[in-house]
TIKE-482369 format. One record per residue (C-alpha): x, y, z; chain. Coordinates in nm, 4 decimals, padded with zeros to 6 digits, always signed. Example, Ala and Ser with C-alpha at 12.3 -4.5 7.8 and 13.67 -1.06 7.14 Angstrom:
# TIKE-482369
+----------+----------+----------+-------+
|        u |        v |        w | chain |
+----------+----------+----------+-------+
| +01.2300 | -00.4500 | +00.7800 |     A |
| +01.3670 | -00.1060 | +00.7140 |     A |
+----------+----------+----------+-------+
//
This chain:
# TIKE-482369
+----------+----------+----------+-------+
|        u |        v |        w | chain |
+----------+----------+----------+-------+
| -05.4302 | +01.2470 | +02.0371 |     A |
| -05.2916 | +00.9301 | +02.0028 |     A |
| -04.9421 | +00.8238 | +01.8561 |     A |
| -04.9673 | +00.5578 | +01.5814 |     A |
| -04.6878 | +00.2826 | +01.6251 |     A |
| -04.5126 | +00.0990 | +01.3291 |     A |
| -04.6329 | -00.2324 | +01.2913 |     A |
| -04.4024 | -00.4926 | +01.3439 |     A |
| -04.2572 | -00.7120 | +01.0740 |     A |
| -04.3759 | -01.0690 | +01.1058 |     A |
| -04.2111 | -01.3525 | +00.9948 |     A |
| -04.4011 | -01.6252 | +00.8177 |     A |
| -04.3151 | -02.0100 | +00.8203 |     A |
| -04.0726 | -01.9724 | +00.4968 |     A |
| -03.8605 | -01.6566 | +00.6844 |     A |
| -03.7716 | -01.8809 | +00.9757 |     A |
| -03.7149 | -02.1751 | +00.7806 |     A |
| -03.4611 | -01.9542 | +00.5670 |     A |
| -03.3389 | -01.8059 | +00.8596 |     A |
| -03.2470 | -02.1207 | +01.0225 |     A |
| -03.0986 | -02.2832 | +00.7376 |     A |
| -02.8432 | -01.9484 | +00.7175 |     A |
| -02.7552 | -01.9943 | +01.0644 |     A |
| -02.6963 | -02.3441 | +01.0217 |     A |
| -02.4853 | -02.2940 | +00.6949 |     A |
| -02.2812 | -02.0103 | +00.8825 |     A |
| -02.2066 | -02.2829 | +01.1684 |     A |
| -02.0748 | -02.5181 | +00.9130 |     A |
| -01.8399 | -02.2919 | +00.7560 |     A |
| -01.7022 | -02.1695 | +01.0930 |     A |
| -01.6633 | -02.5193 | +01.1900 |     A |
| -01.4941 | -02.6397 | +00.8766 |     A |
| -01.2343 | -02.3085 | +00.8845 |     A |
| -01.1785 | -02.3386 | +01.2895 |     A |
| -01.1814 | -02.7297 | +01.3320 |     A |
| -00.8246 | -02.7758 | +01.1584 |     A |
| -00.6611 | -02.5108 | +01.3647 |     A |
| -00.8444 | -02.6711 | +01.6804 |     A |
| -00.7457 | -02.9974 | +01.5969 |     A |
| -00.3658 | -02.8877 | +01.5800 |     A |
| -00.3838 | -02.7497 | +01.9008 |     A |
| -00.5180 | -03.0414 | +02.0909 |     A |
| -00.2990 | -03.2424 | +01.8650 |     A |
| +00.0150 | -03.0649 | +02.0215 |     A |
| -00.0607 | -03.1602 | +02.3382 |     A |
| -00.1395 | -03.5570 | +02.2701 |     A |
| +00.0687 | -03.8137 | +02.2717 |     A |
| +00.1591 | -03.9041 | +01.9207 |     A |
| +00.0581 | -04.2557 | +01.9390 |     A |
| -00.2747 | -04.1134 | +02.0243 |     A |
| -00.2744 | -03.8774 | +01.7169 |     A |
| -00.1546 | -04.1478 | +01.4502 |     A |
| -00.4406 | -04.3885 | +01.5787 |     A |
| -00.6955 | -04.1752 | +01.5312 |     A |
| -00.8048 | -04.0951 | +01.8957 |     A |
| -00.7566 | -03.7580 | +01.9021 |     A |
| -01.0733 | -03.5966 | +01.7548 |     A |
| -01.2587 | -03.3544 | +02.0152 |     A |
| -01.0231 | -03.3449 | +02.3434 |     A |
| -00.6660 | -03.4116 | +02.3804 |     A |
| -00.5685 | -03.7431 | +02.4927 |     A |
| -00.2522 | -03.7859 | +02.7741 |     A |
| -00.1646 | -03.4405 | +02.7789 |     A |
| +00.1952 | -03.4034 | +02.7440 |     A |
| +00.4287 | -03.1100 | +02.6568 |     A |
| +00.7134 | -03.2837 | +02.5508 |     A |
| +00.6415 | -03.1540 | +02.1549 |     A |
| +00.7040 | -02.7962 | +02.3172 |     A |
| +01.0201 | -02.9248 | +02.4759 |     A |
| +01.1938 | -03.0707 | +02.1425 |     A |
| +01.1010 | -02.7459 | +01.9775 |     A |
| +01.2611 | -02.5440 | +02.2070 |     A |
| +01.5588 | -02.7619 | +02.2310 |     A |
| +01.5724 | -02.7412 | +01.8319 |     A |
| +01.7953 | -02.4488 | +01.7150 |     A |
| +01.7112 | -02.4584 | +01.3636 |     A |
| +01.3374 | -02.3837 | +01.4604 |     A |
| +01.4079 | -02.0569 | +01.6427 |     A |
| +01.6964 | -01.9580 | +01.3393 |     A |
| +01.3955 | -02.0099 | +01.0775 |     A |
| +01.1574 | -01.8152 | +01.3366 |     A |
| +01.4213 | -01.5289 | +01.3581 |     A |
| +01.4606 | -01.5075 | +00.9828 |     A |
| +01.0874 | -01.5270 | +00.9396 |     A |
| +01.0225 | -01.2464 | +01.1427 |     A |
| +01.2959 | -01.0574 | +01.0012 |     A |
| +01.1658 | -01.0993 | +00.6612 |     A |
| +00.8301 | -00.9985 | +00.7824 |     A |
| +00.9016 | -00.6867 | +00.9463 |     A |
| +01.1473 | -00.5450 | +00.6692 |     A |
| +00.9638 | -00.7068 | +00.3770 |     A |
| +00.6218 | -00.5201 | +00.4982 |     A |
| +00.8253 | -00.1804 | +00.5666 |     A |
| +00.9501 | -00.2247 | +00.1651 |     A |
| +00.6010 | -00.3342 | +00.0510 |     A |
| +00.4174 | -00.0548 | +00.2291 |     A |
| +00.6653 | +00.2466 | +00.1527 |     A |
| +00.6552 | +00.1469 | -00.2492 |     A |
| +00.2807 | +00.0893 | -00.2721 |     A |
| +00.2375 | +00.3995 | -00.1095 |     A |
| +00.4694 | +00.6191 | -00.3260 |     A |
| +00.3174 | +00.4441 | -00.6117 |     A |
| -00.0352 | +00.4447 | -00.5159 |     A |
| -00.0680 | +00.8489 | -00.4215 |     A |
| +00.0670 | +00.9666 | -00.7806 |     A |
| -00.1612 | +00.7484 | -00.9295 |     A |
| -00.4590 | +00.8777 | -00.7512 |     A |
| -00.3869 | +01.2553 | -00.8074 |     A |
| -00.5883 | +01.3636 | -01.1325 |     A |
| -00.3238 | +01.6191 | -01.2028 |     A |
| -00.0659 | +01.3470 | -01.2746 |     A |
| +00.0356 | +01.2903 | -01.6566 |     A |
| -00.0340 | +00.9773 | -01.8377 |     A |
| -00.2155 | +00.8442 | -01.5119 |     A |
| -00.4586 | +00.6021 | -01.7250 |     A |
| -00.1533 | +00.4937 | -01.9279 |     A |
| +00.0437 | +00.3771 | -01.6415 |     A |
| -00.2485 | +00.2491 | -01.4090 |     A |
| -00.3376 | +00.0446 | -01.7144 |     A |
| +00.0340 | -00.1176 | -01.7444 |     A |
| +00.0199 | -00.1963 | -01.3800 |     A |
| -00.3131 | -00.3312 | -01.3904 |     A |
| -00.2025 | -00.5641 | -01.6875 |     A |
| +00.0729 | -00.7350 | -01.4845 |     A |
| -00.2354 | -00.8860 | -01.3072 |     A |
| -00.2856 | -01.0983 | -01.6272 |     A |
| +00.0367 | -01.1642 | -01.7755 |     A |
| +00.3896 | -01.1765 | -01.5674 |     A |
| +00.7053 | -01.3002 | -01.6750 |     A |
| +00.7182 | -01.6335 | -01.5659 |     A |
| +00.9389 | -01.8043 | -01.2988 |     A |
| +01.2116 | -01.8578 | -01.5177 |     A |
| +01.2743 | -01.5080 | -01.6408 |     A |
| +01.2052 | -01.3878 | -01.2654 |     A |
| +01.4900 | -01.6266 | -01.1722 |     A |
| +01.7608 | -01.5385 | -01.4097 |     A |
| +01.6564 | -01.1420 | -01.3312 |     A |
| +01.7264 | -01.2002 | -00.9618 |     A |
| +02.0334 | -01.3745 | -00.9977 |     A |
| +02.1415 | -01.1124 | -01.2624 |     A |
| +02.1180 | -00.8690 | -00.9780 |     A |
| +02.2911 | -01.0873 | -00.7627 |     A |
| +02.0052 | -01.1379 | -00.5022 |     A |
| +02.0436 | -01.5137 | -00.4846 |     A |
| +02.1197 | -01.6854 | -00.1070 |     A |
| +02.0852 | -01.3332 | +00.0113 |     A |
| +01.7845 | -01.1432 | +00.2238 |     A |
| +01.7014 | -00.9327 | -00.0853 |     A |
| +01.5824 | -01.2387 | -00.2600 |     A |
| +01.2974 | -01.2773 | +00.0164 |     A |
| +01.1817 | -00.9051 | +00.0105 |     A |
| +01.2446 | -00.7407 | -00.3018 |     A |
| +01.0932 | -00.9522 | -00.6047 |     A |
| +00.7347 | -00.9254 | -00.4802 |     A |
| +00.8062 | -00.5478 | -00.3386 |     A |
| +00.4548 | -00.4092 | -00.4706 |     A |
| +00.1599 | -00.6364 | -00.5047 |     A |
| -00.0631 | -00.4753 | -00.7781 |     A |
| -00.3794 | -00.5706 | -00.6375 |     A |
| -00.2690 | -00.3908 | -00.3450 |     A |
| -00.1607 | -00.0944 | -00.5443 |     A |
| -00.4844 | -00.0640 | -00.6963 |     A |
| -00.6890 | -00.0472 | -00.3602 |     A |
| -00.4565 | +00.1649 | -00.1818 |     A |
| -00.4952 | +00.3979 | -00.4853 |     A |
| -00.8716 | +00.3984 | -00.4888 |     A |
| -00.8903 | +00.4726 | -00.1433 |     A |
| -00.6527 | +00.7664 | -00.1715 |     A |
| -00.8986 | +00.8722 | -00.4751 |     A |
| -01.2236 | +00.8267 | -00.2774 |     A |
| -01.1270 | +00.9328 | +00.0558 |     A |
| -00.8789 | +01.2052 | +00.0837 |     A |
| -01.0796 | +01.5481 | -00.0485 |     A |
| -00.9526 | +01.7116 | -00.3372 |     A |
| -01.0510 | +02.0369 | -00.1955 |     A |
| -00.7949 | +01.9483 | +00.0973 |     A |
| -00.5339 | +01.8894 | -00.1333 |     A |
| -00.5872 | +02.2163 | -00.3106 |     A |
| -00.6058 | +02.3822 | -00.0221 |     A |
| -00.2900 | +02.2203 | +00.1109 |     A |
| -00.1127 | +02.3540 | -00.2289 |     A |
| -00.2416 | +02.6933 | -00.2026 |     A |
| -00.0494 | +02.7275 | +00.1119 |     A |
| +00.2603 | +02.6445 | -00.0384 |     A |
| +00.2635 | +02.2499 | +00.0922 |     A |
| +00.4969 | +02.0407 | -00.1302 |     A |
| +00.3787 | +01.7019 | -00.2931 |     A |
| +00.5739 | +01.4919 | -00.0410 |     A |
| +00.4502 | +01.6885 | +00.2777 |     A |
| +00.1155 | +01.6581 | +00.1727 |     A |
| +00.1600 | +01.2859 | +00.1563 |     A |
| +00.3358 | +01.2615 | +00.4838 |     A |
| +00.1274 | +01.5580 | +00.6885 |     A |
| -00.2326 | +01.5032 | +00.5183 |     A |
| -00.2716 | +01.2138 | +00.3346 |     A |
| -00.1307 | +00.9275 | +00.5663 |     A |
| -00.2798 | +01.0483 | +00.8881 |     A |
| -00.6174 | +01.0114 | +00.7201 |     A |
| -00.5420 | +00.6865 | +00.5820 |     A |
| -00.5150 | +00.4642 | +00.8984 |     A |
| -00.7713 | +00.1964 | +00.7738 |     A |
| -00.6283 | +00.1117 | +00.4589 |     A |
| -00.2624 | +00.1583 | +00.6122 |     A |
| -00.3288 | -00.1216 | +00.8467 |     A |
| -00.5046 | -00.3371 | +00.5847 |     A |
| -00.2055 | -00.3344 | +00.4048 |     A |
| +00.0203 | -00.4114 | +00.6804 |     A |
| -00.1765 | -00.7043 | +00.7064 |     A |
| -00.1679 | -00.8218 | +00.3622 |     A |
| +00.1743 | -00.7824 | +00.3478 |     A |
| +00.2690 | -00.9201 | +00.6515 |     A |
| +00.0598 | -01.2444 | +00.6325 |     A |
| +00.2145 | -01.2969 | +00.2743 |     A |
| +00.5919 | -01.2849 | +00.4075 |     A |
| +00.5096 | -01.5155 | +00.7063 |     A |
| +00.3583 | -01.7673 | +00.5150 |     A |
| +00.5966 | -01.7726 | +00.1824 |     A |
| +00.8368 | -02.0458 | +00.1179 |     A |
| +00.8518 | -02.0394 | -00.2550 |     A |
| +01.1111 | -01.7956 | -00.3018 |     A |
| +01.3200 | -01.9685 | -00.0126 |     A |
| +01.3253 | -02.2812 | -00.2444 |     A |
| +01.4510 | -02.1011 | -00.5684 |     A |
| +01.6453 | -01.8368 | -00.4391 |     A |
| +01.7917 | -01.9718 | -00.1255 |     A |
| +02.0932 | -02.2430 | -00.0644 |     A |
| +02.2215 | -02.1019 | +00.2895 |     A |
| +02.0297 | -02.2729 | +00.5407 |     A |
| +02.1112 | -01.9978 | +00.8034 |     A |
| +01.8762 | -01.7904 | +00.5808 |     A |
| +01.5764 | -02.0581 | +00.5556 |     A |
| +01.2598 | -01.9128 | +00.6730 |     A |
| +01.0333 | -02.1459 | +00.9293 |     A |
| +00.8198 | -02.2453 | +00.6944 |     A |
| +01.1072 | -02.4488 | +00.4750 |     A |
| +01.1992 | -02.6295 | +00.8091 |     A |
| +00.8459 | -02.6986 | +00.8618 |     A |
| +00.8424 | -02.7964 | +00.5136 |     A |
| +01.1579 | -03.0422 | +00.6134 |     A |
| +00.9797 | -03.2004 | +00.9023 |     A |
| +00.6823 | -03.2746 | +00.6770 |     A |
| +00.8919 | -03.4507 | +00.4217 |     A |
| +01.1106 | -03.6444 | +00.6816 |     A |
| +00.7816 | -03.7568 | +00.8403 |     A |
| +00.6843 | -03.9120 | +00.5012 |     A |
| +01.0094 | -04.0714 | +00.4354 |     A |
| +01.0488 | -04.2129 | +00.7594 |     A |
| +00.6949 | -04.3795 | +00.7201 |     A |
| +00.8588 | -04.5879 | +00.4081 |     A |
| +01.1587 | -04.6617 | +00.5595 |     A |
| +01.3183 | -04.9386 | +00.7703 |     A |
| +01.5392 | -04.9382 | +01.0567 |     A |
| +01.6165 | -04.9549 | +01.4182 |     A |
| +01.4489 | -04.6626 | +01.6390 |     A |
| +01.2307 | -04.5976 | +01.3322 |     A |
| +00.9078 | -04.5921 | +01.5375 |     A |
| +01.0620 | -04.3403 | +01.8192 |     A |
| +01.1540 | -04.0785 | +01.5441 |     A |
| +00.8198 | -04.1242 | +01.3656 |     A |
| +00.6763 | -04.0331 | +01.7123 |     A |
| +00.9017 | -03.7472 | +01.7707 |     A |
| +00.8435 | -03.5809 | +01.4322 |     A |
| +00.4700 | -03.6427 | +01.4761 |     A |
| +00.4929 | -03.4697 | +01.7766 |     A |
| +00.6776 | -03.1903 | +01.6505 |     A |
| +00.5087 | -03.1172 | +01.3791 |     A |
| +00.1635 | -02.9936 | +01.5453 |     A |
| +00.3326 | -02.7780 | +01.7738 |     A |
| +00.5515 | -02.5886 | +01.4978 |     A |
| +00.2354 | -02.5476 | +01.3122 |     A |
| +00.0656 | -02.3757 | +01.6197 |     A |
| +00.3562 | -02.1678 | +01.6897 |     A |
| +00.4297 | -02.0410 | +01.3539 |     A |
| +00.0624 | -01.9633 | +01.3616 |     A |
| +00.0511 | -01.7548 | +01.6388 |     A |
| +00.1879 | -01.4299 | +01.5225 |     A |
| -00.0730 | -01.4034 | +01.2488 |     A |
| -00.3247 | -01.4492 | +01.4753 |     A |
| -00.2256 | -01.1939 | +01.7238 |     A |
| -00.1900 | -00.9626 | +01.4579 |     A |
| -00.5388 | -00.9969 | +01.2931 |     A |
| -00.7568 | -00.8589 | +01.6091 |     A |
| -00.5252 | -00.5698 | +01.6038 |     A |
| -00.6401 | -00.4550 | +01.2472 |     A |
| -00.9840 | -00.6208 | +01.2461 |     A |
| -01.1710 | -00.2983 | +01.3115 |     A |
| -00.9812 | -00.1409 | +00.9648 |     A |
| -01.0360 | -00.4378 | +00.7668 |     A |
| -01.3754 | -00.3943 | +00.6079 |     A |
| -01.3647 | +00.0111 | +00.5967 |     A |
| -01.0205 | -00.0423 | +00.4081 |     A |
| -01.0757 | -00.2850 | +00.1417 |     A |
| -01.4564 | -00.1813 | +00.0540 |     A |
| -01.3472 | +00.2254 | +00.0167 |     A |
| -01.0647 | +00.0918 | -00.1564 |     A |
| -01.1800 | -00.1783 | -00.3527 |     A |
| -01.5338 | -00.0270 | -00.4479 |     A |
| -01.5294 | +00.3262 | -00.5321 |     A |
| -01.2601 | +00.5088 | -00.7375 |     A |
+----------+----------+----------+-------+
//
C-alpha cells in the first residue's frame, strides 16, 4: 500500500516577486532604524573634524578614544548618570507596584463598580489636566526640586494599567482564584502567591516600558528641577547639544577647539546613555510579544 504525500505548494512568479519586495522593504526598515545608532557608534570613535566634514559614513576615520576620556573626566556627566539610574530604578518600582495594585482589583469580576472605575481611568487617556494645573499641583505638594517630582507625577501609565488588567483577566484562571478563596486565601496573598508568579511575562514588559520611560525622561526635569545636583543625564546631554549650537554662532579665541570638544563628547554621551536600555531589552525580549499580545487583545 502506497502512502500519498501532500503536494508541495509551488510559488509562482508573482509570489516570488512579492516575497522579494517584502524582504527588501524589511531590510530597508532595519537599515533606517539601525544606521543612526551605528553612526553614533562610529562617530564616537572618530576625529571630530572628520565627523563635521561628513567623511564618517560607514567606517570610523582616524580612530580616537579622546571623546571617552573627556566624558570620564567630566563630573557632571556621572552625576547625571547616577541620578538617571536612581530615577529609573525607584520610579520603576513605584510604577510596577501601583500599576499591579490597581490592575488586579479591576480584573476581578466581583469588584463593585469595576466598569465605572475602568471607564474613568481610560477617560484620562483622552483628556488630562494640562501642564499648568499639573505643575501647580506638584508645587502645592512641595515636590518641586526634589526627587519625587521625577517619579510621582507619572506613577501610573493608563495604557500599561489596562494592558496588565487584561492580562490578569485572560491569563489567570478564575477557577484557580476561587479554589484559593475556598482554602481561606486572602486577596493580598492571592496576588502575591498566585497571580504574580503566573504573570512573569507582563511584569517583564511593564519593567521595560517604565524603565525606558524614566531613562529617557527630561521634560519633567526641565519643569520641576532647578538644583543641578538632581539633573538627570538627559538634561546634561541637552545642555551639550545646545552649547554646540551656541558655539557655532559665536566668535572668539579657542572657538574651534571648544567646538571640537563638544562635537566629540556628544556622540560618546549618546552611546553611553543608550547602553543600559540596549542591555535591558534582550533580557525581557522573550516575554515582550506574549505579554503585550495577551494583555492588549484579550479581555
